[in-house]
C-alpha positions in Angstrom: 61.3 94.4 70.9 63.5 94.6 67.8 67.2 94.3 68.3 69.6 94.8 65.4 72.8 96.8 64.9 71.9 100.4 64.3 73.5 101.7 61.1 72.9 104.7 58.9 71.0 102.6 56.3 68.7 101.1 58.9 68.0 104.4 60.6 67.0 106.0 57.3 64.7 103.1 56.4 63.2 102.6 59.9 59.6 103.3 61.0 56.2 103.5 59.5 54.2 106.7 59.1 51.7 107.2 62.0 53.3 104.6 64.2 55.9 104.9 67.0 58.7 102.4 66.8 61.6 101.5 69.1 64.7 99.7 67.8 67.5 98.6 70.2 71.1 98.1 69.2 72.3 94.5 69.4 75.9 95.4 70.0 75.5 98.1 72.8 72.7 97.1 75.2 70.8 100.3 76.2 71.5 102.2 73.0 68.3 102.6 70.9 66.4 104.6 68.3 63.0 106.0 68.8 61.0 106.7 65.6 58.1 109.1 66.3 54.7 109.0 64.4 55.8 112.2 62.7 58.8 110.4 61.3 61.3 112.2 63.6 64.2 109.9 64.7 65.8 110.2 68.2 68.7 108.3 69.6 68.4 107.3 73.3 70.4 105.6 76.0 68.5 103.6 78.6 70.1 102.4 81.8 69.7 101.8 85.5 71.7 104.1 87.8 74.3 101.9 89.6 73.4 98.9 87.5 71.4 95.8 88.4 67.6 95.3 88.7 67.5 97.4 91.9 68.8 100.5 90.1 66.4 103.3 89.1 65.7 103.2 85.4 66.5 106.4 83.4 66.3 107.3 79.7 68.5 109.9 78.1 67.6 111.5 74.7 70.9 111.9 72.9 69.8 113.9 69.9 67.9 113.5 66.6 69.0 112.1 63.2 70.6 113.3 60.9 71.9 116.2 63.1 73.5 113.5 65.3 75.1 110.7 63.3 74.9 107.0 64.3 78.6 106.9 65.2 78.4 110.0 67.4 75.2 108.8 69.1 76.8 105.4 69.8 79.8 107.0 71.5 77.5 109.3 73.5 75.4 106.3 74.6 78.5 104.4 75.6 79.6 107.4 77.8 76.2 107.6 79.4 76.1 103.9 80.1 79.6 103.9 81.6 78.6 106.8 83.8 75.7 104.8 85.0 77.9 101.8 85.8 79.9 104.1 88.1 76.8 105.4 89.8 76.4 108.6 87.8 73.3 109.8 86.0 73.8 111.5 82.7 70.1 112.2 82.3 70.0 114.1 85.6 73.2 115.9 84.6 71.6 117.0 81.4 68.7 118.3 83.3 70.9 120.1 85.7 72.8 121.6 82.9 69.8 123.7 82.0 70.0 125.5 85.3 73.8 125.5 85.8 74.4 129.2 86.6 77.5 129.4 88.8 81.0 127.9 88.8 79.9 125.6 91.7 76.9 124.4 89.6 79.2 123.6 86.8 81.6 121.7 89.1 78.6 119.6 90.3 77.7 118.8 86.7 81.3 117.9 85.8 81.6 115.6 88.8 78.3 113.9 88.0 78.9 113.5 84.2 82.5 113.8 83.2 85.0 113.5 86.1 85.4 109.8 85.7 86.7 110.1 82.1 90.0 111.6 80.9 88.8 114.5 78.7 91.7 114.2 76.2 91.8 110.4 75.8 88.4 109.2 77.1 90.1 106.6 79.4 88.3 105.8 82.6 90.1 107.5 85.6 90.6 105.9 88.9 88.3 106.6 91.9 91.4 107.9 93.8 92.0 110.5 91.1 88.4 111.6 91.0 88.3 111.9 94.8 91.4 114.1 94.6 89.7 116.4 92.0 86.6 116.6 94.2 88.8 117.6 97.1 90.4 120.4 95.2 87.1 121.7 94.1 85.7 121.7 97.7 88.9 123.1 99.2 89.8 125.8 96.7 87.3 126.4 93.8 84.1 126.6 95.8 85.4 128.9 98.6 87.0 131.4 96.2 84.9 131.5 93.0 82.1 129.0 93.5 79.4 131.7 93.7 80.7 133.4 90.6 78.2 133.4 87.7 79.5 131.5 84.7 78.6 134.3 82.3 80.5 136.8 84.3 83.7 134.7 84.8 86.7 136.2 83.0 90.5 136.0 82.7 91.1 138.4 85.6 89.0 136.2 87.9 91.1 133.2 87.0 94.4 135.1 87.6 93.2 136.3 90.9 92.1 132.8 91.9 95.5 131.4 90.9 97.3 134.0 93.0 95.1 133.5 96.0 95.7 129.7 96.0 99.4 130.2 95.5 99.5 132.6 98.5 97.7 130.1 100.7 94.4 131.9 101.0 92.6 128.5 101.3 95.1 126.9 103.5 93.7 125.2 106.7 91.4 122.3 107.5 88.3 121.1 105.8 85.6 118.8 107.2 85.1 115.6 105.3 82.7 112.7 105.5 85.3 110.0 105.5 88.0 110.9 108.0 86.5 114.0 109.7 89.2 116.6 108.7 91.4 117.1 105.7 94.5 119.3 105.7 94.3 121.9 102.9 97.5 123.2 101.6 98.1 126.2 99.3 101.2 127.1 97.3 102.3 127.3 93.7 102.1 123.5 93.2 98.5 123.4 94.5 97.6 126.5 92.4 99.0 124.8 89.2 97.0 121.6 89.8 93.8 123.4 90.7 94.0 125.8 87.7 94.5 122.8 85.4 91.5 121.1 87.0 89.4 124.3 86.5 90.4 124.4 82.8 89.0 120.9 82.4 85.8 121.9 84.2 85.3 125.0 82.1 86.3 123.2 78.9 83.5 120.8 79.7 81.2 123.8 80.1 82.1 124.9 76.7 81.4 121.5 75.3 77.9 121.7 76.8 77.3 125.2 75.5 77.1 126.7 79.0 79.9 129.2 78.3 81.2 130.6 75.1 84.9 130.3 75.8 87.3 128.9 78.4 88.8 131.8 80.4 91.6 129.6 81.6 93.0 129.2 78.1 96.4 131.1 77.9 96.6 131.7 81.7 100.2 131.2 83.0 100.8 129.1 86.1 102.1 130.8 89.2 105.9 130.8 89.2 107.4 128.5 91.8 110.7 126.9 92.7 111.7 124.1 90.5 112.1 120.9 92.5 115.3 119.4 91.2 116.8 117.8 94.3 119.0 114.8 93.3 121.1 112.7 95.6 124.8 112.3 95.0 126.5 109.0 95.3 127.8 110.1 98.8 124.3 111.0 99.9 122.9 107.7 98.6 125.6 106.0 100.7 124.5 107.8 103.8 120.9 106.9 103.2 121.8 103.3 102.7 123.7 103.3 105.9 120.8 104.9 107.8 118.4 102.2 106.5 120.7 99.5 107.5 121.1 100.9 111.0 117.3 101.2 111.4 116.9 97.7 110.2 119.2 96.5 113.0 117.1 98.4 115.5 113.8 96.8 114.5 112.3 99.5 112.2 109.3 98.4 110.1 110.8 96.1 107.4 108.1 96.9 104.8 108.9 100.6 105.0 112.6 100.1 104.7 112.2 97.8 101.7 109.8 100.2 100.0 112.4 103.0 100.3 115.1 100.8 98.8 112.8 99.8 96.0 111.9 103.4 95.2 115.6 104.2 94.9 116.3 101.2 92.7 113.3 101.6 90.3 112.5 105.3 90.0 108.8 104.3 90.6 106.2 106.5 92.2 105.5 105.9 95.9 102.0 104.4 95.3 103.3 102.1 92.6 105.6 100.3 95.0 103.5 100.6 98.2 100.4 99.2 96.5 102.3 96.6 94.4 100.5 93.3 94.0 102.2 89.9 93.6 100.5 89.3 90.3 102.1 92.4 88.9 105.6 91.0 89.4 107.0 89.0 86.5 109.9 87.2 88.1 110.7 85.2 85.0 111.2 88.2 82.8 112.3 90.6 85.6 109.5 93.0 85.1 106.8 94.8 87.0 103.5 95.1 85.1 101.3 97.6 86.8 97.7 97.3 86.1 97.1 100.9 86.9 99.3 104.0 87.7 99.1 107.7 87.4 99.5 107.4 83.6 97.6 104.1 83.2 98.9 100.6 82.8 102.7 100.5 83.0 105.5 98.0 82.4 109.1 98.6 83.6 112.1 96.3 84.1 113.7 95.6 87.4 117.4 96.0 88.1 119.0 92.9 89.5 119.2 94.3 93.1 115.5 95.1 93.1 114.6 91.7 91.8 116.7 90.0 94.5 114.9 92.1 97.2 111.5 91.0 95.8 112.5 87.3 95.6 113.5 87.3 99.2 110.3 88.8 100.6 107.8 86.4 102.3 104.2 86.2 101.2 101.4 86.9 103.6 98.6 84.4 103.4 95.4 85.9 102.2 96.9 89.1 100.9 97.5 90.0 97.3 99.9 92.8 98.2 103.7 92.6 98.3 103.6 95.0 101.3 100.4 94.2 103.1 99.0 96.3 105.9 99.3 95.0 109.5 95.5 94.6 109.6 92.7 94.6 107.1 93.0 93.8 103.4 94.8 97.0 102.2 98.5 97.6 101.6 101.1 99.2 103.9 100.4 102.8 104.7 103.0 103.9 107.3 105.9 105.0 105.1 106.0 108.7 106.1 107.2 108.3 109.7 110.0 105.8 108.8 111.2 108.0 105.8 111.3 111.1 108.0 113.6 109.3 110.5 115.8 107.8 107.7 116.5 111.1 106.0 117.2 112.9 109.3 119.7 110.2 110.2 121.4 110.5 106.8 121.5 114.3 107.1 119.1 114.8 104.2 116.4 116.9 105.8 115.5 118.7 102.6 115.0 115.5 100.6 111.5 114.3 99.7 110.6 110.7 99.1 109.8 111.7 95.5 113.3 112.9 95.0 114.4 109.3 94.9 112.6 109.2 91.5 114.5 112.3 90.4 117.7 110.7 91.5 117.0 107.6 89.4 116.5 109.8 86.4 119.6 111.9 87.1 121.8 108.8 87.2 120.4 107.7 83.9 121.0 111.1 82.3 124.5 111.4 83.7 125.2 107.9 82.4 124.5 108.9 78.9 121.1 107.3 78.4 118.8 109.2 76.2 115.8 111.1 77.5 113.3 108.8 75.6 114.8 105.8 77.5 114.6 107.6 80.8 111.0 108.7 80.1 110.0 105.2 79.2 111.5 103.8 82.5 109.7 106.5 84.5 106.4 106.1 82.6 106.3 109.6 81.3 103.6 110.2 78.7 105.0 113.5 77.4 108.7 114.2 76.5 108.4 117.6 78.2 108.1 115.9 81.5 111.5 114.1 81.0 113.1 117.2 79.5 113.8 118.6 83.0 116.7 116.1 83.2 118.3 117.2 80.0 120.9 119.4 81.7 122.2 116.4 83.6 123.6 115.0 80.4 126.2 117.8 80.2 129.1 115.6 81.4 128.6 112.8 78.8 128.3 115.4 76.1 131.5 117.1 77.2 133.2 113.7 77.2 131.9 112.9 73.7 132.9 116.4 72.4 136.3 116.0 73.9 136.9 112.6 72.4 135.6 113.6 68.9 137.6 116.8 69.0 140.7 115.0 70.1 140.5 112.5 67.3 139.9 115.2 64.7 142.8 117.2 66.2 145.1 114.2 66.1 144.1 113.5 62.4 144.9 117.1 61.5 148.3 117.0 63.2 149.2 113.9 61.3 148.3 115.7 58.1 150.5 118.6 59.0 153.4 116.3 59.9 153.3 114.8 56.4 
């Protein structure tokens, strides 16, 4: 079996008339070229579903040369092989695509072939994110428009779907295989996330030629209240006092420490709850997250946060900074402790995520630029940080007052002369 790097020159010169030839790429195992007796050249990807010798071998025809270039065929093969490593089957998905007729069919195809990859960047998504998307499909998309034929789906259907989810039409409980029941919530936030997901699924359908256009394009999200709850210095003082009192009464120390760390870092809940010791760089005062909502992330630690981490004991056999009481996972019981803490502090309307907003608000009010704040929070897009722009009003007023005062003083000196 011949193994060389597949190039345009090699593909054009390969094969002999009347004989079938197989050439496998030396750089990407499983990527190959099939030269037919007729001279036709087809790119293929060969793999075992799930990997290993025990996996079922499959072969996917990617396309023919020169309609498909070597570079595009190599990328398509890489995607198919990555899907196989994660237990998916691109060949089966391709077969299913020929009979994808409804929105539910397309969702199945997307979950099998494309859900594990970020459609915009191509980065591999976490299993947790994929599971969340699957849950939204099962909870909202299938019940409301799953039986809708793809060729009949239009803008009005999407707008109606958005409004139904926003009103809570799918709110309730849903049976799951893992924990038995899942609580399904509606609302404008859920509607926004689900419509965004649906856009990705339908965009994938466009890429596969199953629909001519994406009907989600141009759809406005359901209007909802803007979550801009920031704690004042006085409120932060009350929260700190509540945590200190609970600590003296024997509340779970991991939960109390996580809350303090969230306030001091502006990190997301999962980034601190699931923090691993190897991700803490004590020498440089940094946290180097291997994975987060926006991928790998590095952010500096304020001295108080670093002091807290340095004082924590390490649990033998656990890689987590905040290990679970049993098993090999991280601490999960934050919600109950947070509810008590905010009630004691008189902050019943404050969510745990509002500590992240508060961190950003203190930065904006302190005169730090939005790019700096966005970098600290791990925002990928400037628009995400822009919500804090109005909090810089006080520093701007201070600057305007100082500049204007100096100019006014200079003008008065000129008049006095």
